[in-house]
Structures are given as structure tokens and as C-alpha cells.
N, C-alpha and C positions, 0 to 999 in steps of 0.2 A: 964422318962418324960412321962406324960400322953398323951393320944391321942389328947386331946384338946390343950395341950401345944405345941405339935409338929405342929399342924395345925396353931396355932397362930404364931409360930416361922417361919414357911414356908411363911406365908402371910407377915410378917415383912420383911423377906429376899427378897421376890419377889418385894415388894414395894420399897425397898432400891435399888435393881438392876434396876428397871424401871426408877428411877430418877437419878441414878449415871451415871457418864461418863463411857464409856466402858473401860475396862482395856487393851484392845488390839485394833489395827487398822484393819479394814476390807480391804483386798487388793482390788484395783480397778479392776483387772482382776483375774479370778479364777486361782489358782495354777494348772498347768498342768504338765504332765510328759514330758520328753525330746522328745519322739516320737511325741506327740501332738504339741509341740512347733515347731518342725521341719516342720510338715505338715502345720501349720499356716504360717510360714515364707515362705514356697514354694508357698502357695496360694497368699500371698501378692506379691511375686516376679513375679508370672505368670501374674498378672494384671498390673504390672509396664510397662511403655512405654520403649521399647528397645532403646539403644543408637543408633544414626544414624550410618550407615556403611560409610566407606570412599566413596563408589560409590554414596550414597545418598547425602553426603556432597558436593562431586564434582558437582553433578547435581544441587543442590540447589545454590551453589556458582556461577556456570556458568549462571544459569537463573536469578540470582540477578542483572546482569548487562546488560540484553537484552536492546537494545536501546542506549548503550554507543557508542560514535563515533569511527570511524576508524582513526588511526594515524600511518603512517609508522614508525616502530621502537617502537611503543607505548607499554607500559607494565602496564598501570593502567586504572582505570575507566574513567580517563580524556581523554583517547584515547588508543586503542589497535590495533596492527596488529595481524594476526592469531596466530603466535607462542608466541607472548607476552601475548595474552589472555590465551592460554593453560598453559603457564608457571605460570601466575598469579593465575589461578584457582587451579592448583596442589600445589602451594606453601601453600595454605590453609589447606592441609592435610599433610604438611611436606615433600613434594617431590619436588626436584629441577630438572627442565627440561632445556635443552639448548634453547636459543632464536633463533631457526631456525627450520622450519618445516622439512627440510631434515635431520637435526641432530637428531630431535626427532624420526623420522622414523628409523634412523640408530641405535637407541637404542635397537631395537628388537633383541633378542638373547643374549643380555648381561644380567647380573644378575638382576632379578626383572622385566624384560621386555619380553613379549611374542608377536610374530607376529601373527596376525589373518588374514588369507587369504580369508575366506568365510564370506560374509556379514551376513549370517544367524547365525553366531556364536558370533555376537557382544553382549556385555554386557554394561550396563550403566556405564559410566566413561571411556570407551575405547577411545583412540585417533584415529580419523579417518582421512585418508589422501587422497588427490586428486592431480591429475596431471593437474595443471593450467599453462597456459603460456608456453607450450612446453612439452618436455619430462621430466620425473622425477617428484619428489614431489615438489609441489608449494603451497600447502594449507593444514592446519590442523584444525580440530575441535574436539568437544567432543560429543560422542554418549550419548543421553539422553533417549533412549528407543523408542519403537513404530516406528522404521524406521526414527527417527529424530535426528538431531545433531545441536549443537549451535556453531557458529564460528564468527570471525571478518571478515566481507566482506568489501572490499574497497568501494563498492557502498552504503552500508546501515549500516555499523557498526556491532554491535553484534546482530545477528538474529538467529532464529530457522528455519531450513529448512529440507526438506525430502531428505534422501540419494537417493531416487528413482526418484526425479523430473527430468525434461528434461535437466537441466543444470548439476546438480551435479552427477546424476546417471552414465552417461558415463565416468565421470572423476575419479570415485572411484578407488583407487589403493589397499588399504588394511588398516589395523588397527594395533595398538599396545596396548596391555593390560599391565597396570602398576600394579604391586603387591604393594599395600599400606601397 
């Protein structure tokens, strides 16, 4: 084939290729090796929002009913007493608690329940106990961080209060951490 014929054939071939549909599909993303794919997956994972912890869910659930009324023996947002409130909140993370503040305090030391004696060691979600109305445990709430707890009070229903205020501070007995 002469030089002119080869050039003509190349031009015909190029023109045909330019107007014809491609014989293969171009991938949407470049093909990468396994190591690069793993790095890309890890980068996407690092930017994902983490699943809420049990403590965060306990806090969010407890705060969701602030303002609900007090009702002796109550176990729902229609009306709570203190241990009914803590039992209801913990049921949202799959934990069953007895409906009695003293019974909840007595769980400390049993499997999955740890007594906390130092107020400085509290963590979000811990059950906090107070001696109200005489000796022994008479009230329970849920620690939500920054020295605050949320509980059902007979005077104001579900409220957030400081563990260190003039009423609750002197009545603090201890806490129980529940392993979720």
C-alpha cells in the first residue's frame, strides 16, 4: 500500500471512529486497585455521622419529656413518678428497671450495674439517687452532664435541676451506672 493510500485509509478509519458508537462503556468512576478502594471507603466512613451511644439516647429521651406532669405511679408521658420516668427512659434502650427508686438503687453490684459513690465520677445516663422524705432512697433521676440531672418532681413534673443546688445537693446519696 502506498503512503498516500495508508493516509487515506487512516482518515477514513478516523472519520468512521468519530461518528460510530463506542464499542465499550466508559466506567463512571476510574478503576482503582484494592488498596485505593479501601482508603476511599475509610475516608467516606470517617465523615459519616456516628450512631448515637446508649448514653446519648438516654439523655435525648429523658429531655424529650421535660414538662410532662407528675403522677404518682405514672409510667408514661401522660404522667410520671420518679422511678416510672427512669424506667420509661431506659426501656428505650432495651433495659428494664424496677418501678421503685430504692429497688433501682439496690441493683448496684448486680450484673451490669455499678455503684458510683463520688459525684465527680458521674457519666451521662447514670441514675442519681437522693434521700427525700426521711432516711434512705426516696428519689431517682438521670444525670445529663454538666452537674445536671432530669427527674420527675411532685411539684413540677419532669424538670432539669442541678445536683449542687440548695435542695438536691445535700440530699444526694449516690448513683448507679447501667451497662447498656
